Structures are given as C-alpha cells and as structure tokens.
mmCIF file of the C-alpha atoms, coordinates in Angstrom:
data_MODEL
# 
_entry.id   MODEL 
# 
loop_
_atom_site.group_PDB 
_atom_site.id 
_atom_site.type_symbol 
_atom_site.label_atom_id 
_atom_site.label_alt_id 
_atom_site.label_comp_id 
_atom_site.label_asym_id 
_atom_site.label_entity_id 
_atom_site.label_seq_id 
_atom_site.pdbx_PDB_ins_code 
_atom_site.Cartn_x 
_atom_site.Cartn_y 
_atom_site.Cartn_z 
_atom_site.occupancy 
_atom_site.B_iso_or_equiv 
_atom_site.pdbx_formal_charge 
_atom_site.auth_seq_id 
_atom_site.auth_comp_id 
_atom_site.auth_asym_id 
_atom_site.auth_atom_id 
_atom_site.pdbx_PDB_model_num 
ATOM 1   C CA . UNK A 1 1   ? 71.836  59.250 120.807 1.00 0.00 ? 1   UNK A CA 1 
ATOM 2   C CA . UNK A 1 2   ? 70.016  56.201 119.443 1.00 0.00 ? 2   UNK A CA 1 
ATOM 3   C CA . UNK A 1 3   ? 66.783  54.518 120.554 1.00 0.00 ? 3   UNK A CA 1 
ATOM 4   C CA . UNK A 1 4   ? 68.687  52.159 122.897 1.00 0.00 ? 4   UNK A CA 1 
ATOM 5   C CA . UNK A 1 5   ? 70.482  54.931 124.789 1.00 0.00 ? 5   UNK A CA 1 
ATOM 6   C CA . UNK A 1 6   ? 69.445  55.442 128.399 1.00 0.00 ? 6   UNK A CA 1 
ATOM 7   C CA . UNK A 1 7   ? 68.757  59.112 129.292 1.00 0.00 ? 7   UNK A CA 1 
ATOM 8   C CA . UNK A 1 8   ? 70.492  58.640 132.665 1.00 0.00 ? 8   UNK A CA 1 
ATOM 9   C CA . UNK A 1 9   ? 73.620  57.431 130.875 1.00 0.00 ? 9   UNK A CA 1 
ATOM 10  C CA . UNK A 1 10  ? 73.546  60.457 128.578 1.00 0.00 ? 10  UNK A CA 1 
ATOM 11  C CA . UNK A 1 11  ? 73.282  62.827 131.556 1.00 0.00 ? 11  UNK A CA 1 
ATOM 12  C CA . UNK A 1 12  ? 76.126  61.054 133.353 1.00 0.00 ? 12  UNK A CA 1 
ATOM 13  C CA . UNK A 1 13  ? 78.352  61.174 130.280 1.00 0.00 ? 13  UNK A CA 1 
ATOM 14  C CA . UNK A 1 14  ? 77.540  64.863 129.779 1.00 0.00 ? 14  UNK A CA 1 
ATOM 15  C CA . UNK A 1 15  ? 78.380  65.491 133.428 1.00 0.00 ? 15  UNK A CA 1 
ATOM 16  C CA . UNK A 1 16  ? 81.748  63.786 133.054 1.00 0.00 ? 16  UNK A CA 1 
ATOM 17  C CA . UNK A 1 17  ? 82.675  66.430 130.548 1.00 0.00 ? 17  UNK A CA 1 
ATOM 18  C CA . UNK A 1 18  ? 84.150  66.698 127.095 1.00 0.00 ? 18  UNK A CA 1 
ATOM 19  C CA . UNK A 1 19  ? 87.565  65.346 128.124 1.00 0.00 ? 19  UNK A CA 1 
ATOM 20  C CA . UNK A 1 20  ? 86.338  61.742 128.103 1.00 0.00 ? 20  UNK A CA 1 
ATOM 21  C CA . UNK A 1 21  ? 84.940  60.116 125.015 1.00 0.00 ? 21  UNK A CA 1 
ATOM 22  C CA . UNK A 1 22  ? 82.738  57.268 126.230 1.00 0.00 ? 22  UNK A CA 1 
ATOM 23  C CA . UNK A 1 23  ? 82.551  55.592 122.848 1.00 0.00 ? 23  UNK A CA 1 
ATOM 24  C CA . UNK A 1 24  ? 81.513  51.986 122.285 1.00 0.00 ? 24  UNK A CA 1 
ATOM 25  C CA . UNK A 1 25  ? 85.008  50.674 123.054 1.00 0.00 ? 25  UNK A CA 1 
ATOM 26  C CA . UNK A 1 26  ? 85.157  52.556 126.355 1.00 0.00 ? 26  UNK A CA 1 
ATOM 27  C CA . UNK A 1 27  ? 81.655  51.374 127.262 1.00 0.00 ? 27  UNK A CA 1 
ATOM 28  C CA . UNK A 1 28  ? 82.707  47.804 126.471 1.00 0.00 ? 28  UNK A CA 1 
ATOM 29  C CA . UNK A 1 29  ? 85.630  48.173 128.898 1.00 0.00 ? 29  UNK A CA 1 
ATOM 30  C CA . UNK A 1 30  ? 83.234  49.424 131.596 1.00 0.00 ? 30  UNK A CA 1 
ATOM 31  C CA . UNK A 1 31  ? 80.973  46.437 130.976 1.00 0.00 ? 31  UNK A CA 1 
ATOM 32  C CA . UNK A 1 32  ? 83.959  44.079 131.134 1.00 0.00 ? 32  UNK A CA 1 
ATOM 33  C CA . UNK A 1 33  ? 84.920  45.461 134.554 1.00 0.00 ? 33  UNK A CA 1 
ATOM 34  C CA . UNK A 1 34  ? 81.328  45.112 135.747 1.00 0.00 ? 34  UNK A CA 1 
ATOM 35  C CA . UNK A 1 35  ? 81.333  41.456 134.639 1.00 0.00 ? 35  UNK A CA 1 
ATOM 36  C CA . UNK A 1 36  ? 84.215  40.563 136.993 1.00 0.00 ? 36  UNK A CA 1 
ATOM 37  C CA . UNK A 1 37  ? 82.990  38.461 139.910 1.00 0.00 ? 37  UNK A CA 1 
ATOM 38  C CA . UNK A 1 38  ? 85.802  38.421 142.467 1.00 0.00 ? 38  UNK A CA 1 
ATOM 39  C CA . UNK A 1 39  ? 89.292  39.655 143.366 1.00 0.00 ? 39  UNK A CA 1 
ATOM 40  C CA . UNK A 1 40  ? 91.040  36.811 141.547 1.00 0.00 ? 40  UNK A CA 1 
ATOM 41  C CA . UNK A 1 41  ? 89.213  37.521 138.273 1.00 0.00 ? 41  UNK A CA 1 
ATOM 42  C CA . UNK A 1 42  ? 89.875  41.227 138.678 1.00 0.00 ? 42  UNK A CA 1 
ATOM 43  C CA . UNK A 1 43  ? 93.607  40.722 139.292 1.00 0.00 ? 43  UNK A CA 1 
ATOM 44  C CA . UNK A 1 44  ? 93.876  38.449 136.249 1.00 0.00 ? 44  UNK A CA 1 
ATOM 45  C CA . UNK A 1 45  ? 92.005  40.902 134.033 1.00 0.00 ? 45  UNK A CA 1 
ATOM 46  C CA . UNK A 1 46  ? 93.988  43.930 135.210 1.00 0.00 ? 46  UNK A CA 1 
ATOM 47  C CA . UNK A 1 47  ? 97.268  42.083 134.701 1.00 0.00 ? 47  UNK A CA 1 
ATOM 48  C CA . UNK A 1 48  ? 96.283  41.165 131.145 1.00 0.00 ? 48  UNK A CA 1 
ATOM 49  C CA . UNK A 1 49  ? 95.054  44.698 130.478 1.00 0.00 ? 49  UNK A CA 1 
ATOM 50  C CA . UNK A 1 50  ? 97.949  46.657 131.980 1.00 0.00 ? 50  UNK A CA 1 
ATOM 51  C CA . UNK A 1 51  ? 101.658 46.394 132.632 1.00 0.00 ? 51  UNK A CA 1 
ATOM 52  C CA . UNK A 1 52  ? 102.870 45.968 136.218 1.00 0.00 ? 52  UNK A CA 1 
ATOM 53  C CA . UNK A 1 53  ? 104.050 49.589 136.096 1.00 0.00 ? 53  UNK A CA 1 
ATOM 54  C CA . UNK A 1 54  ? 100.580 50.821 135.073 1.00 0.00 ? 54  UNK A CA 1 
ATOM 55  C CA . UNK A 1 55  ? 98.918  48.785 137.817 1.00 0.00 ? 55  UNK A CA 1 
ATOM 56  C CA . UNK A 1 56  ? 101.353 50.265 140.335 1.00 0.00 ? 56  UNK A CA 1 
ATOM 57  C CA . UNK A 1 57  ? 100.642 53.792 139.035 1.00 0.00 ? 57  UNK A CA 1 
ATOM 58  C CA . UNK A 1 58  ? 96.878  53.340 139.450 1.00 0.00 ? 58  UNK A CA 1 
ATOM 59  C CA . UNK A 1 59  ? 97.369  51.778 142.873 1.00 0.00 ? 59  UNK A CA 1 
ATOM 60  C CA . UNK A 1 60  ? 99.451  54.790 143.919 1.00 0.00 ? 60  UNK A CA 1 
ATOM 61  C CA . UNK A 1 61  ? 96.801  57.202 142.636 1.00 0.00 ? 61  UNK A CA 1 
ATOM 62  C CA . UNK A 1 62  ? 94.105  55.383 144.560 1.00 0.00 ? 62  UNK A CA 1 
ATOM 63  C CA . UNK A 1 63  ? 96.296  55.382 147.675 1.00 0.00 ? 63  UNK A CA 1 
ATOM 64  C CA . UNK A 1 64  ? 96.801  59.124 147.226 1.00 0.00 ? 64  UNK A CA 1 
ATOM 65  C CA . UNK A 1 65  ? 93.023  59.625 147.080 1.00 0.00 ? 65  UNK A CA 1 
ATOM 66  C CA . UNK A 1 66  ? 92.641  57.607 150.258 1.00 0.00 ? 66  UNK A CA 1 
ATOM 67  C CA . UNK A 1 67  ? 95.354  59.594 152.036 1.00 0.00 ? 67  UNK A CA 1 
ATOM 68  C CA . UNK A 1 68  ? 93.906  62.911 150.834 1.00 0.00 ? 68  UNK A CA 1 
ATOM 69  C CA . UNK A 1 69  ? 90.518  61.907 152.227 1.00 0.00 ? 69  UNK A CA 1 
ATOM 70  C CA . UNK A 1 70  ? 92.273  61.564 155.601 1.00 0.00 ? 70  UNK A CA 1 
ATOM 71  C CA . UNK A 1 71  ? 93.824  65.048 155.285 1.00 0.00 ? 71  UNK A CA 1 
ATOM 72  C CA . UNK A 1 72  ? 97.374  63.726 154.827 1.00 0.00 ? 72  UNK A CA 1 
ATOM 73  C CA . UNK A 1 73  ? 99.736  66.426 153.526 1.00 0.00 ? 73  UNK A CA 1 
ATOM 74  C CA . UNK A 1 74  ? 100.981 66.339 149.917 1.00 0.00 ? 74  UNK A CA 1 
ATOM 75  C CA . UNK A 1 75  ? 104.644 65.882 150.915 1.00 0.00 ? 75  UNK A CA 1 
ATOM 76  C CA . UNK A 1 76  ? 103.797 62.753 152.953 1.00 0.00 ? 76  UNK A CA 1 
ATOM 77  C CA . UNK A 1 77  ? 101.741 61.387 150.038 1.00 0.00 ? 77  UNK A CA 1 
ATOM 78  C CA . UNK A 1 78  ? 104.612 62.070 147.631 1.00 0.00 ? 78  UNK A CA 1 
ATOM 79  C CA . UNK A 1 79  ? 106.988 60.255 149.962 1.00 0.00 ? 79  UNK A CA 1 
ATOM 80  C CA . UNK A 1 80  ? 104.626 57.282 150.311 1.00 0.00 ? 80  UNK A CA 1 
ATOM 81  C CA . UNK A 1 81  ? 103.567 56.953 146.661 1.00 0.00 ? 81  UNK A CA 1 
ATOM 82  C CA . UNK A 1 82  ? 106.269 58.619 144.590 1.00 0.00 ? 82  UNK A CA 1 
ATOM 83  C CA . UNK A 1 83  ? 103.613 60.702 142.833 1.00 0.00 ? 83  UNK A CA 1 
ATOM 84  C CA . UNK A 1 84  ? 104.361 64.307 141.914 1.00 0.00 ? 84  UNK A CA 1 
ATOM 85  C CA . UNK A 1 85  ? 102.564 67.139 143.676 1.00 0.00 ? 85  UNK A CA 1 
ATOM 86  C CA . UNK A 1 86  ? 100.904 67.990 140.340 1.00 0.00 ? 86  UNK A CA 1 
ATOM 87  C CA . UNK A 1 87  ? 99.433  64.469 140.110 1.00 0.00 ? 87  UNK A CA 1 
ATOM 88  C CA . UNK A 1 88  ? 98.307  64.644 143.733 1.00 0.00 ? 88  UNK A CA 1 
ATOM 89  C CA . UNK A 1 89  ? 96.653  68.015 143.043 1.00 0.00 ? 89  UNK A CA 1 
ATOM 90  C CA . UNK A 1 90  ? 94.724  66.480 140.125 1.00 0.00 ? 90  UNK A CA 1 
ATOM 91  C CA . UNK A 1 91  ? 93.647  63.589 142.340 1.00 0.00 ? 91  UNK A CA 1 
ATOM 92  C CA . UNK A 1 92  ? 92.525  66.089 145.004 1.00 0.00 ? 92  UNK A CA 1 
ATOM 93  C CA . UNK A 1 93  ? 90.520  67.956 142.352 1.00 0.00 ? 93  UNK A CA 1 
ATOM 94  C CA . UNK A 1 94  ? 88.701  64.761 141.336 1.00 0.00 ? 94  UNK A CA 1 
ATOM 95  C CA . UNK A 1 95  ? 88.324  63.611 144.951 1.00 0.00 ? 95  UNK A CA 1 
ATOM 96  C CA . UNK A 1 96  ? 86.504  66.841 145.772 1.00 0.00 ? 96  UNK A CA 1 
ATOM 97  C CA . UNK A 1 97  ? 84.833  67.135 142.359 1.00 0.00 ? 97  UNK A CA 1 
ATOM 98  C CA . UNK A 1 98  ? 81.205  66.767 141.431 1.00 0.00 ? 98  UNK A CA 1 
ATOM 99  C CA . UNK A 1 99  ? 81.341  63.231 140.003 1.00 0.00 ? 99  UNK A CA 1 
ATOM 100 C CA . UNK A 1 100 ? 82.441  61.642 143.256 1.00 0.00 ? 100 UNK A CA 1 
ATOM 101 C CA . UNK A 1 101 ? 84.032  58.490 141.836 1.00 0.00 ? 101 UNK A CA 1 
ATOM 102 C CA . UNK A 1 102 ? 86.848  58.392 144.363 1.00 0.00 ? 102 UNK A CA 1 
ATOM 103 C CA . UNK A 1 103 ? 84.515  59.356 147.229 1.00 0.00 ? 103 UNK A CA 1 
ATOM 104 C CA . UNK A 1 104 ? 82.047  56.631 146.277 1.00 0.00 ? 104 UNK A CA 1 
ATOM 105 C CA . UNK A 1 105 ? 84.621  53.861 146.279 1.00 0.00 ? 105 UNK A CA 1 
ATOM 106 C CA . UNK A 1 106 ? 86.399  55.106 149.403 1.00 0.00 ? 106 UNK A CA 1 
ATOM 107 C CA . UNK A 1 107 ? 83.060  55.285 151.173 1.00 0.00 ? 107 UNK A CA 1 
ATOM 108 C CA . UNK A 1 108 ? 82.226  51.726 150.171 1.00 0.00 ? 108 UNK A CA 1 
ATOM 109 C CA . UNK A 1 109 ? 85.609  50.404 151.220 1.00 0.00 ? 109 UNK A CA 1 
ATOM 110 C CA . UNK A 1 110 ? 85.621  52.342 154.489 1.00 0.00 ? 110 UNK A CA 1 
ATOM 111 C CA . UNK A 1 111 ? 81.909  52.174 155.264 1.00 0.00 ? 111 UNK A CA 1 
ATOM 112 C CA . UNK A 1 112 ? 82.596  52.440 158.999 1.00 0.00 ? 112 UNK A CA 1 
ATOM 113 C CA . UNK A 1 113 ? 84.575  55.656 158.664 1.00 0.00 ? 113 UNK A CA 1 
ATOM 114 C CA . UNK A 1 114 ? 83.482  57.623 155.577 1.00 0.00 ? 114 UNK A CA 1 
ATOM 115 C CA . UNK A 1 115 ? 86.140  59.855 154.011 1.00 0.00 ? 115 UNK A CA 1 
ATOM 116 C CA . UNK A 1 116 ? 86.034  63.560 154.729 1.00 0.00 ? 116 UNK A CA 1 
ATOM 117 C CA . UNK A 1 117 ? 84.508  65.599 151.973 1.00 0.00 ? 117 UNK A CA 1 
ATOM 118 C CA . UNK A 1 118 ? 85.760  69.085 152.792 1.00 0.00 ? 118 UNK A CA 1 
ATOM 119 C CA . UNK A 1 119 ? 86.277  71.143 155.902 1.00 0.00 ? 119 UNK A CA 1 
ATOM 120 C CA . UNK A 1 120 ? 84.969  68.548 158.312 1.00 0.00 ? 120 UNK A CA 1 
ATOM 121 C CA . UNK A 1 121 ? 81.945  67.517 156.264 1.00 0.00 ? 121 UNK A CA 1 
ATOM 122 C CA . UNK A 1 122 ? 81.427  63.787 156.002 1.00 0.00 ? 122 UNK A CA 1 
ATOM 123 C CA . UNK A 1 123 ? 80.118  61.871 153.020 1.00 0.00 ? 123 UNK A CA 1 
ATOM 124 C CA . UNK A 1 124 ? 77.054  59.913 154.013 1.00 0.00 ? 124 UNK A CA 1 
ATOM 125 C CA . UNK A 1 125 ? 76.847  56.345 152.775 1.00 0.00 ? 125 UNK A CA 1 
# 
C-alpha cells in the first residue's frame, strides 16, 4: 500500500479475496468503465474490448443472475441462456455472496421490485 491508497479501497479489495488481483491494469479498466457516460459509449467500448461471443456470454450470465433473483429454476435458466448448471451455480454463489455486486446492479435496474435475497428476504435499496 502506498501513500495514495485509500483505506476503503484496500478493505474492499481484501474482501473480494485472493482470487482477483486488482493491479494497476485492472484498476485502469475499472476507471475506464466509470468514465463511460451513456449506453452508446458503453456499447462501443464493450465491442472494442470483447468479441461478440464474450459479450453474449456476459449478457447470459447477467440474465442468469436476474432469473435466479426471481427464483427461476436452473433448468429453465439453462434453456434460456445456454449456460451450464455449474456456471449457474457459480452465479448463484456470487448473487447470494457477501460482495453483492449482482444484487446491487439488479436492485438499481429493478428499483421498483428489488431482487429476492434469500428465503423471502428482500434487498432494500
């Protein structure tokens, strides 16, 4: 940690776990995403960054998270997205995990009907 490092950022990175290395290049990517101003800019950036197949894969994962938050069964999600049950299980783990990235975005996108957290509990916005 250097003198310019924010303690909150350090705690967040530690909470994310050892699997992700938030080095300077990864932080620069985060900052690039934060600099996007609208849907058109975001589409252009994502298309330059990823292949159509990768974009489709991420879109399917996000759709799976949305469907899981509505208690849709794995087999229906597999049919809709083409994702394997193992991938859906990983998405479910992160959806219900402590970081709450999926829950945060789903809550923001569906602010009128927050996604279910677990066993009937609702995420407050």
